[in-house]
N, C-alpha and C positions, 0 to 999 in steps of 0.2 A: 825609593824616593826618586831616583833618576828616571825610572820608567814612567812615573806619574807626571813628572815635569815636562817630559818630551811632548806630549799632546798639547799642553798649555802653550809651550813655546811655539809649536807649529801653528796653533790657532792665532796667536798674536802676530806671527810673521805674515800669515795670510791676510789678517786684518790690515796690517801696515801696508802690504802690497796693494790691497783694494783701495785704501785711502790714497796711496800714491798714484795709482792709476786714475782715480777720479780727479785728483788735482791736475794731473797731466792732461786729461781730457778737457778740463775747464780752461787751462792755460792755452791748449790748442784751439779751443773754440774762440776765446777772446783774441788770440793772435790772428786767426784767419777770418774773423768776423768782418773787418773792413774790406777784405778782398771779396768776400761773399756778397756783401752789400753792393759793392761796385759792380760785380757780375750781375746782380739782380737788376740794377738800373741800366746797365749797358746792353744786356741781352734779353732778359726775361720781360721787362717792362715794354721795350720797343716791339718785341714780338707779339705781346698781347694786344698792343695798340694796333699793330699792322693787321692782325687777324680781325679785330673789331672793325677797322675801317674797310677791310676787303669785303665785308658783308653788307656794305651800304653803297649808296650812290653819291656819297659826300665828296665835294671838291671845295677848294678855297673860295671859288666864285659864288658859293651858296650864301656867303655872308654870315654864317653861323660857325661857332667854334667846333672843333672836332669832337668835343665831349657831347655835343648834341646831334651827332651824325645818325643816331638811332632813329631820328625822325624820317630818314629816307632809307629804312632798312630794306635790303634787296636779297637777303639770304645768299644763295650760291649763284646768282645771275652773272656776277663778274667772272667766276670760274668757268661757267658755260661759255661766256663770250671768248675766252682764250682759244677754244677749239674752233670758233667761227671767225677768228681774226686772220684774214688772208695776208695782211701786211706782216703780222707777227710770224707767220709760217714762212713767208719769203725771207725775212730777216734771219730766222733760225736756219733755213737752208743755206744762205750765204755764209753764215757763221760756221756751220759744219764744214762747208767746202773749204773755207780758209784754214780752219783748224786741222782738218785731215791732211791737206797739202803741207801746211807748215810743220805739223808733227812728224810727217814722214821725212821731210828734208832735214829737220833738226835731229832726228834719230840717225839718219845716214851720216850726216856730217859729224855729229857728236860721237858716234861709234867709231868712225874712221880716225878722228883725232885721239880718242881714247886708246886705240890700238897703237898709235904712234908714240903715246906718252907712257905706255906701260914699262918699256925699257928705259933705263937711264941714258942720257946723252948730254953732251956739253951744252951749257946755258939753258938747260931744261927749266929751271925756276923762272927765268926771264920770259921765255915763250909761254909758260904756264900762266904767268900774270897777264900777259898781253891777251891771251885767249879769253880769260875771265873778265876782262875789263868791260866788254859790252853789257854784261849782266849787272854791273854796278851803276850803269847810266839810268837816270830817271826816265821812265817810259815817255813822258811828255817831251823831254829833251831829245830822246831818240826819234820821236815823231817829227820834231822840228828839223833835225839833221837830215832825215830822209826827204822831208818836204823840200829842202834846199837842193839836195842831190838830184831829185827827179824833176826839177824845173826845166822848162824847154831850153834855157840857156845854162843849165847846171852842169856839173862835172860828168854825170853819166852820159849825156849827149855829146859832150866834148870828147870824152874817151872813145866812144863809138865812132865819132867823126874822124878821129885820128887813126883808128884801126882800119876803117873802110876807105879812107882817103877822100871823102866827100862830105858835105854838110849833112848832119843828122839832127833834126830839130823836132822830134816827136814830143807832143804835149802829153806826157804820161798820165798825169792826174786828171785830165779832161776826157780820157777815153775809158769806157766802162771796163774793158778787159785789162788794159794796161794798168789802170789804177789798182785793180786787185793784185796784179803782179808786184807792183811797187810796195804795197802794204805787206804782202807775204815776205818779200825780201827783207823789209825792216823787221818783221816779227822773227824771222829765222836768224837774222844777224844778232838780235838781242838775246834770244833764249837758247840758241844752240849751246853756249857755254854751260848752262845748267844741266842739259842732257849729257854733255861731255863729262861734267864733274861727277854725276851719278854713275855713269857707265864706267868711268875710270876707277872709281872706288870699288865697283863690282869686280872688274878685271883684276885689280890688285889684291882682292881677297881670295882669288883662286890659289890653292896650295901649290907652291913652287915645286914640291917634291913630285907631284903628279905630272907636272909639265916636264920636269927633267927626266922622269922615268919614261914618259912617252917618247921623248927625243932620243933617249938611249936605245929604245926599241926600234928606232928608225922612222918615227913619224915626222912629217914636215910641218911647217908653220900652219898651213891650212888645215891639216888633220888635227893638230893640237887645238886650233881655234874651234872647229866644228864638233870635235869629239869630247873635249874637256872643258874649255872656257865657256862657250855659249850655253851648254846644258846647266852649268853651275850658276850662271847669272841670269837665267830666264826670269826669275822673280824681280831682280833689279831692273831688267829691261821693262817689265810690266809696270813697275813703279814709276820709272822715268816717263813712259808713254802716258800713263794714267795721270800723273801730275800735270804734264804739259797739256793734255787734252782738257782737263777740268779748268786749268788756268786760261787756256786759249778761248774757252767759251765766254770768258769775261773780257775779251779784247775790247778796249775802249780808247785808251790814251793815244796810241799811234794812229789809229783810224780817225779819231776826232781831229787831231792836229793836221794830218795829211790831207784828208778828203772831206771831213764832216759828213761822211756817208754818201757823198756824191761821186761822180756826176749823177744827179737825180737821187736814186736810192741804190745805185749799183754796188756800193760798198757799205751799205747800212747793216751793221751787225746787230745782234740781239741787245747788247748793252746800249748802243746808240739809239735803237728804237725805243727802249725803255726811257732813256734820257729825254727824248723828244716828247714822249707821251707824258712824262712827269713835268717838265719845265715849259714845254711848248703848249700842250693841250690841257695841262693841269688836271688830268684825270687820275687823281691820287688813289681813289678807291680801286680802280681797275689795275693800276700799277702795283698796289699792295697785293692784290690777288695774284698777279703775274709774278711778283717777286717771291711770294711764298711757294708758288708752283715750281719755280726754278730752283729754289733752295731744296725743296723736297726731291726734285729730279736729280740734282747733284748729289744729294745724300744717298739716294738709291744707287747711283752709279758708283759712288765711293764704297758703299757697303758690298756691292757686287764684286768690285775689284778686290776688296779685302777678303771676301769669301773665296774667290778663285785663288788668291795667293795662299791662303791657309790650306785649301785643298791640295794645291801643288806641293806645299811643304810637307803635308802628311803623306802624299804619294812618294815624295823623294825619300822621306825617312823610312817608309815601308820598304822601298827598294833597297836602301842601305842595310836595313835589318835583315832582309831576305838574303842579300849578298853575303853578309857576315855569317849567317847561319849555314 
């Protein structure tokens, strides 16, 4: 009797589990449904509309709603225009120049600060907070701050005048090269703390026992850094540089407040160029195509970065496994 009742109990248990799992799935569906609908209207619907508009010549000046944009269907002409847009390529070149210089400086300063903060010292939390404060400032506010600093009668010129002992009244933001310098200074000031924070986390994750063992064997600070710390945080370094590079390509707030792309177009970045084509020229179809092309490019860069990080991780794990063997 006991042997015959066991399969029955087992079948009833499985049925109860299946019913419970179905109810859990239904509860999960109803719980996440509002978020899914919100995601649909925030991401999916605008993306579909953007793709649709990018395949037309429609602008608000046509006097027809966007739902009738199909009357001026252009297929992929807007995407072809991207490669023939010399002003766009010039803006992209300026953006890359600013981002490369800014990222390099942010990495150098951020890494230097991270090395200083790895070891504990007096009032470390206070200095830590002060270093992170620029990152908390709204970019538009940071732009206004540096706009005031780099005025011809601003503090920068006054400090230089005091140092050299004679009047120094350079109009920074009216000079093509100096305006770029001023913008880069503002960008580096605001976002070096982010690089510092990421690199500090990486350095603090290096096993202390390996560092102590190296020092017991006679290694100096430089050898510990190059032989132990840096090899272990290469992935963290790549993440810090990758994040800042991608974020730097979206540079807009500081540039718009400080120079509005001037003098002329000397500091016109990619984001500023898109802004002008959107609200100045009202070429929304072309801007839609351009925006989609940029999103696709950024996605490919991010995927490439992630792939390289995964490959580096696999190589490191393979090296550890071979060493243990």
